[in-house]
VONU-67631 format. One line per 4 residues: number of its first residue (from 1); their letters; for each residue z, x, y of N, C-alpha, C. Coordinates in nm, 2 decimals, padded with zeros to 4 digits, m for minus. Example, Ala and Ser with C-alpha at 12.3 -4.5 7.8 and 13.67 -1.06 7.14 Angstrom:
REM residues 2
1) as) 00.78,01.32,m00.57,00.78,01.23,m00.45,00.78,01.32,m00.33 ~ 00.71,01.28,m00.22,00.71,01.37,m00.11,00.79,01.29,00.00 .
END
This chain:
REM residues 269
1) mdet) 03.24,m00.04,m00.85,03.13,m00.03,m00.79,03.10,m00.14,m00.69 ~ 03.06,m00.11,m00.54,03.08,m00.19,m00.45,02.97,m00.28,m00.48 ~ 02.98,m00.44,m00.45,02.90,m00.53,m00.52,02.80,m00.54,m00.43 ~ 02.79,m00.49,m00.28,02.70,m00.53,m00.17,02.62,m00.41,m00.11 .
5) rerl) 02.71,m00.32,m00.08,02.72,m00.25,m00.03,02.61,m00.12,m00.07 ~ 02.49,m00.10,00.00,02.40,00.04,m00.05,02.44,00.17,00.01 ~ 02.36,00.25,m00.02,02.41,00.36,00.03,02.31,00.47,00.00 ~ 02.26,00.60,00.06,02.17,00.67,00.01,02.27,00.82,m00.06 .
9) trdg) 02.26,00.88,m00.12,02.32,01.00,m00.17,02.25,01.11,m00.08 ~ 02.33,01.21,m00.06,02.24,01.33,m00.04,02.12,01.37,m00.08 ~ 02.08,01.35,m00.17,01.95,01.37,m00.23,01.87,01.25,m00.21 ~ 01.92,01.16,m00.10,01.83,01.04,m00.06,01.81,00.96,m00.17 .
13) irih) 01.91,00.95,m00.28,01.88,00.84,m00.41,01.98,00.76,m00.38 ~ 01.89,00.61,m00.34,01.98,00.48,m00.30,02.10,00.44,m00.43 ~ 02.17,00.42,m00.39,02.31,00.36,m00.49,02.26,00.22,m00.46 ~ 02.24,00.12,m00.57,02.25,m00.07,m00.53,02.37,m00.08,m00.57 .
17) gead) 02.40,m00.20,m00.49,02.55,m00.28,m00.53,02.51,m00.33,m00.64 ~ 02.62,m00.40,m00.72,02.63,m00.48,m00.85,02.53,m00.59,m00.86 ~ 02.53,m00.66,m00.74,02.41,m00.79,m00.74,02.27,m00.76,m00.76 ~ 02.25,m00.65,m00.71,02.10,m00.62,m00.74,02.06,m00.59,m00.86 .
21) fagm) 02.20,m00.57,m00.99,02.13,m00.57,m01.11,02.02,m00.73,m01.14 ~ 02.08,m00.80,m01.12,02.03,m00.88,m01.18,01.89,m00.94,m01.13 ~ 01.84,m00.87,m01.00,01.70,m00.88,m00.97,01.60,m00.82,m01.05 ~ 01.68,m00.68,m01.07,01.60,m00.55,m01.16,01.58,m00.61,m01.31 .
25) haag) 01.68,m00.71,m01.39,01.65,m00.76,m01.50,01.58,m00.86,m01.54 ~ 01.53,m00.94,m01.39,01.45,m01.04,m01.40,01.29,m00.97,m01.42 ~ 01.31,m00.88,m01.33,01.19,m00.81,m01.30,01.15,m00.74,m01.41 ~ 01.24,m00.67,m01.48,01.22,m00.62,m01.57,01.17,m00.67,m01.71 .
29) rlaa) 01.24,m00.77,m01.71,01.18,m00.86,m01.84,01.05,m00.90,m01.82 ~ 01.01,m00.98,m01.71,00.88,m01.04,m01.71,00.79,m00.88,m01.74 ~ 00.82,m00.81,m01.71,00.73,m00.69,m01.71,00.72,m00.65,m01.90 ~ 00.83,m00.70,m01.96,00.83,m00.66,m02.08,00.77,m00.73,m02.20 .
33) eild) 00.82,m00.87,m02.12,00.73,m01.04,m02.20,00.59,m00.96,m02.23 ~ 00.51,m00.96,m02.07,00.37,m00.89,m02.07,00.30,m00.83,m02.17 ~ 00.40,m00.70,m02.18,00.36,m00.62,m02.27,00.38,m00.67,m02.44 ~ 00.49,m00.77,m02.43,00.51,m00.80,m02.59,00.39,m00.91,m02.58 .
37) acap) 00.30,m00.97,m02.51,00.20,m01.08,m02.51,00.08,m00.98,m02.53 ~ 00.07,m00.85,m02.51,m00.04,m00.79,m02.53,m00.04,m00.69,m02.70 ~ 00.06,m00.72,m02.76,00.04,m00.71,m02.90,m00.04,m00.76,m02.98 ~ m00.09,m00.88,m02.96,m00.18,m00.91,m03.05,m00.35,m00.94,m03.01 .
41) lvvp) m00.35,m00.84,m02.86,m00.44,m00.84,m02.84,m00.52,m00.71,m02.87 ~ m00.44,m00.60,m02.91,m00.50,m00.47,m02.92,m00.53,m00.48,m03.04 ~ m00.66,m00.50,m03.07,m00.73,m00.46,m03.19,m00.84,m00.38,m03.21 ~ m00.90,m00.34,m03.33,m01.06,m00.27,m03.30,m01.14,m00.37,m03.23 .
45) gatt) m01.24,m00.35,m03.20,m01.36,m00.42,m03.10,m01.30,m00.46,m02.97 ~ m01.14,m00.49,m02.92,m01.14,m00.51,m02.80,m01.16,m00.47,m02.68 ~ m01.17,m00.47,m02.56,m01.17,m00.39,m02.43,m01.06,m00.38,m02.35 ~ m01.08,m00.25,m02.30,m00.93,m00.23,m02.28,m00.94,m00.30,m02.10 .
49) gaid) m01.08,m00.34,m02.07,m01.08,m00.41,m01.95,m01.03,m00.60,m02.00 ~ m01.06,m00.62,m02.11,m01.03,m00.79,m02.15,m00.86,m00.78,m02.17 ~ m00.82,m00.66,m02.21,m00.63,m00.66,m02.21,m00.60,m00.65,m02.06 ~ m00.66,m00.60,m01.97,m00.61,m00.60,m01.84,m00.65,m00.73,m01.77 .
53) aeie) m00.71,m00.79,m01.80,m00.75,m00.92,m01.75,m00.68,m01.05,m01.77 ~ m00.67,m00.99,m01.91,m00.50,m01.09,m01.97,m00.36,m01.04,m01.90 ~ m00.37,m00.98,m01.90,m00.18,m00.91,m01.81,m00.22,m00.97,m01.65 ~ m00.31,m00.98,m01.57,m00.33,m01.03,m01.44,m00.33,m01.13,m01.45 .
57) rlvn) m00.38,m01.21,m01.57,m00.35,m01.36,m01.56,m00.23,m01.38,m01.57 ~ m00.14,m01.30,m01.68,00.00,m01.35,m01.73,00.12,m01.34,m01.58 ~ 00.03,m01.24,m01.53,00.16,m01.20,m01.40,00.13,m01.32,m01.27 ~ 00.02,m01.36,m01.26,00.00,m01.42,m01.18,00.04,m01.59,m01.19 .
61) eaga) 00.03,m01.62,m01.36,00.13,m01.74,m01.43,00.22,m01.74,m01.36 ~ 00.29,m01.60,m01.40,00.46,m01.61,m01.35,00.50,m01.64,m01.22 ~ 00.37,m01.63,m01.13,00.47,m01.63,m01.00,00.49,m01.50,m00.95 ~ 00.41,m01.40,m01.02,00.49,m01.27,m00.97,00.34,m01.19,m00.92 .
65) ksat) 00.38,m01.04,m00.85,00.27,m00.99,m00.83,00.25,m00.88,m00.88 ~ 00.12,m00.80,m00.93,00.12,m00.68,m00.95,00.12,m00.56,m00.87 ~ 00.23,m00.48,m00.91,00.25,m00.35,m00.82,00.12,m00.26,m00.80 ~ 00.08,m00.25,m00.92,m00.07,m00.20,m00.93,m00.22,m00.21,m00.84 .
69) igyk) m00.21,m00.35,m00.82,m00.35,m00.40,m00.75,m00.33,m00.34,m00.60 ~ m00.41,m00.25,m00.56,m00.42,m00.23,m00.44,m00.35,m00.11,m00.39 ~ m00.26,m00.08,m00.50,m00.16,00.07,m00.49,m00.28,00.19,m00.47 ~ m00.29,00.22,m00.38,m00.37,00.37,m00.32,m00.48,00.33,m00.39 .
73) gyqh) m00.55,00.21,m00.36,m00.69,00.16,m00.38,m00.70,00.11,m00.53 ~ m00.62,00.12,m00.59,m00.63,00.11,m00.74,m00.63,m00.05,m00.80 ~ m00.74,m00.11,m00.86,m00.78,m00.23,m00.84,m00.72,m00.28,m01.00 ~ m00.65,m00.24,m01.06,m00.59,m00.32,m01.20,m00.46,m00.34,m01.21 .
77) asci) m00.41,m00.46,m01.31,m00.28,m00.50,m01.28,m00.22,m00.39,m01.41 ~ m00.29,m00.32,m01.49,m00.23,m00.23,m01.59,m00.28,m00.07,m01.57 ~ m00.21,00.00,m01.64,m00.30,00.13,m01.67,m00.28,00.14,m01.82 ~ m00.43,00.16,m01.87,m00.46,00.19,m02.04,m00.47,00.28,m02.09 .
81) svnh) m00.43,00.40,m02.12,m00.44,00.51,m02.15,m00.46,00.53,m02.31 ~ m00.58,00.59,m02.34,m00.59,00.58,m02.48,m00.62,00.74,m02.55 ~ m00.57,00.76,m02.66,m00.57,00.87,m02.74,m00.52,01.00,m02.68 ~ m00.59,01.08,m02.58,m00.64,01.19,m02.55,m00.56,01.17,m02.38 .
85) vvch) m00.58,01.01,m02.34,m00.56,01.01,m02.20,m00.39,01.02,m02.19 ~ m00.32,01.12,m02.09,m00.19,01.12,m02.09,m00.15,00.98,m02.03 ~ m00.18,00.99,m01.90,m00.17,00.85,m01.81,m00.26,00.80,m01.72 ~ m00.22,00.69,m01.65,m00.32,00.65,m01.53,m00.44,00.63,m01.58 .
89) gipg) m00.50,00.58,m01.69,m00.60,00.54,m01.76,m00.70,00.40,m01.72 ~ m00.79,00.43,m01.63,m00.83,00.26,m01.57,m00.92,00.16,m01.69 ~ m00.85,00.06,m01.70,m00.93,m00.05,m01.79,m01.08,m00.05,m01.74 ~ m01.15,m00.10,m01.85,m01.28,m00.13,m01.84,m01.37,m00.15,m01.96 .
93) dkvl) m01.45,m00.07,m01.96,m01.56,m00.12,m02.09,m01.54,m00.06,m02.23 ~ m01.41,00.02,m02.20,m01.40,00.11,m02.36,m01.40,00.01,m02.46 ~ m01.46,00.02,m02.55,m01.40,m00.06,m02.68,m01.31,00.04,m02.78 ~ m01.18,m00.03,m02.84,m01.08,00.02,m02.89,m01.15,00.02,m03.04 .
97) kdgd) m01.13,00.12,m03.09,m01.21,00.16,m03.24,m01.07,00.13,m03.36 ~ m01.06,00.15,m03.49,m00.97,00.15,m03.57,m00.91,00.30,m03.59 ~ m00.76,00.28,m03.54,m00.68,00.41,m03.57,m00.62,00.47,m03.38 ~ m00.72,00.41,m03.33,m00.67,00.42,m03.16,m00.55,00.41,m03.14 .
101) ilni) m00.47,00.50,m03.06,m00.37,00.46,m02.99,m00.35,00.43,m02.87 ~ m00.27,00.37,m02.79,m00.28,00.38,m02.63,m00.15,00.30,m02.55 ~ m00.11,00.39,m02.46,00.00,00.33,m02.39,m00.07,00.24,m02.26 ~ 00.02,00.10,m02.26,00.00,00.02,m02.15,00.11,00.01,m02.05 .
105) dvtv) 00.08,00.03,m01.92,00.17,00.07,m01.85,00.18,m00.06,m01.72 ~ 00.28,m00.14,m01.74,00.26,m00.24,m01.59,00.38,m00.25,m01.57 ~ 00.33,m00.27,m01.42,00.45,m00.28,m01.29,00.43,m00.43,m01.23 ~ 00.52,m00.49,m01.21,00.54,m00.63,m01.17,00.64,m00.62,m01.04 .
109) ivdg) 00.61,m00.72,m00.98,00.71,m00.72,m00.84,00.76,m00.92,m00.85 ~ 00.91,m00.88,m00.88,00.95,m01.05,m00.88,01.05,m01.05,m00.77 ~ 01.05,m01.16,m00.69,01.12,m01.12,m00.59,01.18,m01.03,m00.49 ~ 01.07,m00.96,m00.50,01.10,m00.84,m00.44,01.13,m00.71,m00.50 .
113) wfgd) 01.21,m00.74,m00.64,01.20,m00.62,m00.73,01.10,m00.57,m00.81 ~ 01.10,m00.42,m00.85,01.01,m00.42,m00.91,01.05,m00.40,m01.08 ~ 00.94,m00.44,m01.15,01.00,m00.40,m01.29,00.88,m00.30,m01.37 ~ 00.90,m00.18,m01.43,00.82,m00.09,m01.45,00.85,m00.03,m01.58 .
117) tsrm) 00.76,m00.08,m01.70,00.75,m00.01,m01.81,00.65,00.01,m01.88 ~ 00.65,00.08,m01.98,00.54,00.12,m02.07,00.56,00.15,m02.21 ~ 00.45,00.12,m02.28,00.49,00.12,m02.46,00.33,00.18,m02.50 ~ 00.38,00.23,m02.63,00.27,00.23,m02.74,00.20,00.12,m02.77 .
121) fvag) 00.07,00.12,m02.81,00.02,00.03,m02.92,m00.06,00.10,m03.00 ~ m00.11,00.04,m03.12,m00.23,00.09,m03.21,m00.31,m00.03,m03.24 ~ m00.45,00.01,m03.21,m00.56,m00.09,m03.27,m00.57,m00.03,m03.44 ~ m00.54,m00.13,m03.49,m00.59,m00.13,m03.67,m00.49,m00.03,m03.74 .
125) klpr) m00.52,00.06,m03.83,m00.44,00.14,m03.90,m00.39,00.29,m03.83 ~ m00.27,00.31,m03.81,m00.20,00.42,m03.73,m00.21,00.53,m03.84 ~ m00.28,00.64,m03.77,m00.26,00.74,m03.85,m00.18,00.81,m03.84 ~ m00.15,00.91,m03.95,m00.01,00.95,m03.98,00.02,01.06,m03.87 .
129) kaer) m00.08,01.15,m03.83,m00.01,01.23,m03.72,00.01,01.16,m03.56 ~ m00.07,01.07,m03.56,m00.04,00.97,m03.40,00.08,00.88,m03.50 ~ 00.11,00.87,m03.57,00.23,00.77,m03.62,00.39,00.88,m03.55 ~ 00.38,01.04,m03.62,00.47,01.09,m03.56,00.47,01.10,m03.44 .
133) liev) 00.34,01.16,m03.36,00.40,01.16,m03.22,00.45,01.04,m03.15 ~ 00.37,00.93,m03.20,00.48,00.81,m03.11,00.62,00.82,m03.16 ~ 00.67,00.84,m03.29,00.78,00.86,m03.32,00.93,00.92,m03.26 ~ 00.85,01.04,m03.20,00.88,01.17,m03.15,00.92,01.10,m02.98 .
137) thda) 00.81,01.09,m02.92,00.79,01.02,m02.82,00.91,00.90,m02.78 ~ 00.90,00.79,m02.89,01.00,00.71,m02.85,01.15,00.75,m02.88 ~ 01.15,00.82,m02.97,01.31,00.85,m02.98,01.34,01.00,m02.86 ~ 01.26,01.04,m02.82,01.28,01.14,m02.71,01.34,01.06,m02.58 .
141) lmlg) 01.26,00.89,m02.56,01.30,00.81,m02.43,01.41,00.79,m02.49 ~ 01.49,00.73,m02.60,01.62,00.70,m02.59,01.71,00.82,m02.57 ~ 01.70,00.92,m02.64,01.80,01.03,m02.60,01.80,01.06,m02.50 ~ 01.68,01.06,m02.42,01.71,01.09,m02.24,01.80,00.96,m02.17 .
145) ieaa) 01.78,00.84,m02.24,01.85,00.70,m02.17,02.02,00.76,m02.26 ~ 02.03,00.78,m02.33,02.19,00.82,m02.39,02.23,00.90,m02.30 ~ 02.16,01.01,m02.23,02.21,01.11,m02.18,02.19,01.06,m02.01 ~ 02.19,00.97,m01.96,02.18,00.92,m01.84,02.31,00.79,m01.85 .
149) rpgn) 02.42,00.90,m01.80,02.57,00.84,m01.75,02.64,00.92,m01.66 ~ 02.71,00.84,m01.57,02.79,00.89,m01.48,02.81,01.00,m01.49 ~ 02.81,01.13,m01.40,02.89,01.25,m01.43,02.79,01.35,m01.52 ~ 02.67,01.33,m01.58,02.58,01.40,m01.63,02.47,01.41,m01.53 .
153) tfgd) 02.40,01.52,m01.53,02.27,01.53,m01.41,02.16,01.50,m01.48 ~ 02.05,01.49,m01.38,01.92,01.45,m01.40,01.87,01.57,m01.50 ~ 01.92,01.68,m01.47,01.88,01.80,m01.60,01.93,01.76,m01.75 ~ 02.01,01.75,m01.76,02.08,01.68,m01.88,02.02,01.57,m01.95 .
157) igha) 01.93,01.49,m01.86,01.83,01.39,m01.91,01.69,01.44,m01.96 ~ 01.66,01.55,m01.88,01.52,01.65,m01.91,01.59,01.73,m02.04 ~ 01.67,01.74,m02.06,01.70,01.85,m02.14,01.73,01.81,m02.30 ~ 01.75,01.68,m02.30,01.79,01.62,m02.40,01.64,01.58,m02.48 .
161) iqsf) 01.51,01.55,m02.41,01.42,01.51,m02.43,01.30,01.64,m02.45 ~ 01.31,01.73,m02.38,01.25,01.85,m02.40,01.31,01.89,m02.57 ~ 01.42,01.95,m02.54,01.46,02.02,m02.69,01.44,01.94,m02.78 ~ 01.44,01.80,m02.79,01.42,01.72,m02.92,01.26,01.75,m02.96 .
165) vesh) 01.17,01.69,m02.83,01.05,01.72,m02.85,00.97,01.83,m02.93 ~ 01.03,01.95,m02.85,01.02,02.07,m02.89,01.06,02.14,m03.04 ~ 01.13,02.08,m03.06,01.22,02.10,m03.21,01.10,02.03,m03.32 ~ 01.04,01.95,m03.26,00.92,01.88,m03.38,00.78,01.95,m03.35 .
169) rmsv) 00.77,02.06,m03.28,00.68,02.15,m03.23,00.54,02.05,m03.16 ~ 00.60,01.99,m03.06,00.51,01.89,m02.98,00.55,01.93,m02.87 ~ 00.51,01.91,m02.73,00.50,01.98,m02.59,00.51,01.84,m02.47 ~ 00.62,01.88,m02.39,00.63,01.76,m02.27,00.53,01.79,m02.20 .
173) vrdf) 00.52,01.67,m02.13,00.43,01.69,m01.99,00.46,01.70,m01.85 ~ 00.42,01.82,m01.80,00.55,01.88,m01.68,00.47,01.81,m01.54 ~ 00.36,01.76,m01.56,00.26,01.73,m01.43,00.28,01.61,m01.40 ~ 00.38,01.51,m01.46,00.45,01.40,m01.43,00.58,01.35,m01.45 .
177) cghg) 00.65,01.26,m01.40,00.72,01.22,m01.42,00.82,01.09,m01.37 ~ 00.94,01.04,m01.39,00.99,00.90,m01.38,01.01,00.95,m01.24 ~ 01.08,00.79,m01.21,01.10,00.82,m01.04,01.22,00.70,m01.02 ~ 01.26,00.70,m00.91,01.38,00.58,m00.85,01.27,00.49,m00.81 .
181) lgrv) 01.32,00.38,m00.84,01.26,00.22,m00.80,01.37,00.12,m00.76 ~ 01.33,m00.01,m00.76,01.43,m00.06,m00.68,01.33,m00.20,m00.62 ~ 01.34,m00.19,m00.48,01.27,m00.29,m00.41,01.15,m00.21,m00.36 ~ 01.09,m00.09,m00.41,01.01,m00.01,m00.37,00.97,00.05,m00.52 .
185) fhap) 00.85,00.08,m00.49,00.79,00.14,m00.67,00.81,00.27,m00.68 ~ 00.78,00.32,m00.58,00.84,00.49,m00.61,00.97,00.55,m00.51 ~ 01.06,00.60,m00.56,01.18,00.66,m00.45,01.22,00.77,m00.52 ~ 01.33,00.84,m00.42,01.37,00.98,m00.52,01.48,00.87,m00.62 .
189) pnvl) 01.50,00.95,m00.72,01.48,01.12,m00.76,01.33,01.08,m00.86 ~ 01.29,01.23,m00.84,01.19,01.26,m00.97,01.27,01.27,m01.08 ~ 01.23,01.22,m01.17,01.29,01.24,m01.32,01.21,01.33,m01.42 ~ 01.24,01.45,m01.39,01.17,01.50,m01.51,01.21,01.53,m01.62 .
193) hygr) 01.12,01.53,m01.76,01.15,01.53,m01.87,01.18,01.62,m01.95 ~ 01.20,01.74,m01.89,01.25,01.89,m01.92,01.33,01.93,m01.83 ~ 01.42,02.02,m01.84,01.52,02.07,m01.80,01.65,02.14,m01.84 ~ 01.74,02.18,m01.78,01.86,02.28,m01.83,01.96,02.19,m01.79 .
197) pgtg) 02.06,02.20,m01.88,02.17,02.13,m01.85,02.24,02.13,m01.76 ~ 02.33,02.05,m01.69,02.37,02.07,m01.54,02.33,02.09,m01.45 ~ 02.19,02.09,m01.42,02.12,02.11,m01.30,02.04,01.99,m01.25 ~ 02.04,01.97,m01.12,01.98,01.85,m01.05,02.09,01.79,m01.00 .
201) pkle) 02.07,01.65,m00.95,02.17,01.54,m00.91,02.25,01.52,m01.00 ~ 02.36,01.49,m00.98,02.45,01.43,m01.06,02.39,01.28,m01.06 ~ 02.44,01.21,m01.15,02.41,01.06,m01.23,02.55,00.98,m01.12 ~ 02.50,00.89,m01.09,02.59,00.78,m00.99,02.61,00.68,m01.06 .
205) egmf) 02.71,00.55,m01.05,02.67,00.38,m01.09,02.60,00.35,m00.95 ~ 02.47,00.27,m00.99,02.41,00.21,m00.88,02.28,00.29,m00.85 ~ 02.25,00.37,m00.93,02.10,00.42,m00.94,02.03,00.37,m01.03 ~ 01.89,00.32,m00.96,01.77,00.29,m01.04,01.69,00.34,m01.10 .
209) ftie) 01.61,00.39,m01.19,01.51,00.50,m01.20,01.43,00.45,m01.36 ~ 01.29,00.53,m01.37,01.24,00.53,m01.49,01.25,00.62,m01.56 ~ 01.27,00.64,m01.65,01.24,00.77,m01.79,01.13,00.72,m01.85 ~ 01.02,00.83,m01.88,00.91,00.77,m01.89,00.83,00.89,m01.97 .
213) pmvn) 00.91,00.98,m02.07,00.82,01.10,m02.11,00.71,01.11,m02.18 ~ 00.62,01.18,m02.14,00.48,01.18,m02.21,00.48,01.31,m02.26 ~ 00.41,01.31,m02.43,00.46,01.40,m02.52,00.31,01.42,m02.59 ~ 00.27,01.53,m02.57,00.13,01.59,m02.64,00.14,01.67,m02.78 .
217) lgrp) 00.03,01.65,m02.88,00.09,01.69,m02.98,00.05,01.83,m02.98 ~ m00.03,01.87,m02.88,m00.08,02.00,m02.88,m00.02,02.06,m02.72 ~ m00.08,02.11,m02.65,m00.04,02.19,m02.53,00.05,02.11,m02.42 ~ 00.09,02.14,m02.34,00.16,02.03,m02.23,00.04,01.99,m02.11 .
221) etkv) m00.06,02.10,m02.07,m00.14,02.11,m01.98,m00.21,01.99,m01.98 ~ m00.24,01.94,m01.85,m00.32,01.79,m01.80,m00.44,01.86,m01.72 ~ m00.53,01.73,m01.71,m00.60,01.76,m01.59,m00.64,01.64,m01.53 ~ m00.68,01.60,m01.44,m00.73,01.46,m01.38,m00.86,01.48,m01.36 .
225) ladd) m00.92,01.37,m01.40,m01.06,01.35,m01.42,m01.14,01.32,m01.25 ~ m01.25,01.32,m01.25,m01.34,01.28,m01.14,m01.30,01.17,m01.07 ~ m01.21,01.04,m01.15,m01.21,00.96,m01.08,m01.08,00.94,m01.02 ~ m00.99,01.08,m01.00,m00.88,01.04,m00.93,m00.75,01.00,m00.99 .
229) wtav) m00.78,00.97,m01.09,m00.66,00.85,m01.16,m00.65,00.93,m01.29 ~ m00.74,00.94,m01.41,m00.72,00.97,m01.51,m00.71,01.08,m01.56 ~ m00.54,01.06,m01.61,m00.52,01.21,m01.66,m00.51,01.25,m01.80 ~ m00.55,01.34,m01.83,m00.63,01.37,m02.00,m00.53,01.50,m02.04 .
233) trdk) m00.53,01.54,m02.18,m00.48,01.69,m02.22,m00.57,01.72,m02.20 ~ m00.55,01.90,m02.19,m00.69,01.98,m02.15,m00.72,02.05,m02.29 ~ m00.63,02.03,m02.41,m00.69,02.03,m02.52,m00.76,01.95,m02.65 ~ m00.75,01.85,m02.54,m00.79,01.74,m02.60,m00.71,01.66,m02.72 .
237) slsa) m00.58,01.69,m02.72,m00.51,01.65,m02.81,m00.43,01.49,m02.80 ~ m00.39,01.43,m02.90,m00.32,01.32,m02.86,m00.18,01.32,m02.78 ~ m00.18,01.21,m02.67,m00.09,01.20,m02.59,m00.02,01.06,m02.64 ~ 00.13,01.02,m02.61,00.18,00.92,m02.64,00.31,00.92,m02.49 .
241) qfeh) 00.34,00.77,m02.47,00.40,00.78,m02.39,00.51,00.62,m02.36 ~ 00.65,00.64,m02.36,00.73,00.53,m02.34,00.80,00.52,m02.24 ~ 00.80,00.44,m02.18,00.88,00.44,m02.05,00.98,00.29,m02.05 ~ 01.12,00.35,m02.01,01.20,00.19,m01.94,01.22,00.22,m01.82 .
245) svgi) 01.27,00.16,m01.76,01.38,00.14,m01.64,01.48,00.09,m01.63 ~ 01.60,00.19,m01.58,01.74,00.16,m01.60,01.81,00.20,m01.47 ~ 01.93,00.13,m01.51,02.03,00.11,m01.41,02.15,00.19,m01.46 ~ 02.21,00.28,m01.39,02.33,00.33,m01.43,02.45,00.25,m01.38 .
249) taeg) 02.56,00.23,m01.46,02.67,00.15,m01.49,02.77,00.26,m01.51 ~ 02.90,00.20,m01.50,03.04,00.32,m01.56,03.00,00.34,m01.67 ~ 02.94,00.25,m01.81,02.94,00.29,m01.96,02.83,00.39,m01.96 ~ 02.71,00.40,m01.88,02.60,00.44,m01.91,02.50,00.39,m01.85 .
253) aeif) 02.33,00.40,m01.91,02.23,00.36,m01.89,02.19,00.18,m01.92 ~ 02.19,00.09,m01.85,02.14,00.00,m01.86,02.00,m00.06,m01.86 ~ 01.94,m00.07,m01.96,01.81,m00.05,m01.97,01.75,m00.23,m01.93 ~ 01.68,m00.22,m01.81,01.61,m00.32,m01.76,01.48,m00.42,m01.83 .
257) tlsp) 01.44,m00.32,m01.89,01.28,m00.36,m01.96,01.27,m00.38,m02.12 ~ 01.41,m00.42,m02.16,01.40,m00.43,m02.30,01.29,m00.57,m02.34 ~ 01.24,m00.52,m02.47,01.14,m00.60,m02.53,01.21,m00.73,m02.56 ~ 01.19,m00.85,m02.53,01.25,m00.96,m02.58,01.22,m01.03,m02.72 .
261) gglf) 01.10,m00.96,m02.74,01.05,m01.00,m02.88,01.08,m00.88,m02.97 ~ 01.17,m00.77,m02.94,01.15,m00.64,m03.00,01.03,m00.58,m03.04 ~ 00.96,m00.57,m02.96,00.82,m00.51,m02.97,00.80,m00.40,m02.94 ~ 00.90,m00.31,m02.85,00.89,m00.22,m02.79,00.84,m00.08,m02.85 .
265) hpty) 00.86,m00.08,m02.98,00.76,00.02,m03.07,00.70,m00.05,m03.17 ~ 00.53,00.02,m03.17,00.44,m00.07,m03.21,00.45,m00.08,m03.37 ~ 00.54,00.00,m03.44,00.56,m00.07,m03.57,00.69,m00.17,m03.61 ~ 00.76,m00.18,m03.46,00.83,m00.30,m03.46,00.93,m00.34,m03.57 .
269) g) 00.97,m00.20,m03.60,01.09,m00.21,m03.66,01.23,m00.10,m03.63 .
END
C-alpha cells in the first residue's frame, strides 16, 4: 500500500494511504470509549436526553468535536433509537423502561478524522425475543466484516449479512446503508446490507467505510416521522443495529471502533 498518496477509484471511492489508518484508529477509539461509558447509564428510569448530555460532555472533555451537532440542523451528540425506532432517534425526555432495547450512535471528529460507531444496549432485563434479535444483528455485522477483504465486492458484504439474517426469519432494512468516511462524515460508497455476490465495486486496500446493518423482527419497511429524523418500523416490530468503521488492508477489514472495554455486545460475552 502507498503510504502517502490518495486517489479515487472510478466509482468515486477514496483510497487512503497507510499513514491515514492511525488517524482513523484514534477517532474510532474515542467513539468506542464514549459508548463504553454509556453502559452504566442505560437503566430503567434514565432519559435518553440525560444519556446524550453525558455523551456531549465526554466528547468535549476529550477535546474532540461531535460530528452530529449542527449536521443538517441536528442538535445532539448522539442518536438514540429505542425499541421499534430503526435509526436517528432524537434524545429527549423519553424515560427508559425495564426491557427496553436501544441503539446509541456516536460520531466524533479527532484531528479531522471521523470515528463512527453504534451498538445496542438494554435497560434492565433483556427479553428473549429482543436477545435473539440483538444476537442475529451483531453476528450479521461480523459476517459482513469477514466478507470485507480485497478482491471481494460490496455485494459480497451485503449478501453475507442478508442471507444470515433471513435464515433466522428476520429482515434487513433497505432504506438506510453504511457509507464511506475518513476526513468527511459521509462519502462514497453506499454500503448496502443486502445484495448479490460479485456485484458492486471491488474492495481495495485503503478504503474506509462503515458497515451498520439494521435488522427488524418483522418486515423491513420503515417510515420517517414528522420530525424528519426518526425512522421507525412500519409494523412496530423491534429493530436493532450495530455499526463499526473499518479500513481495508491486505489481510481484510481492520476495525477502527473496537470497544476498549469489551462492551460492544450488550451481554458483554
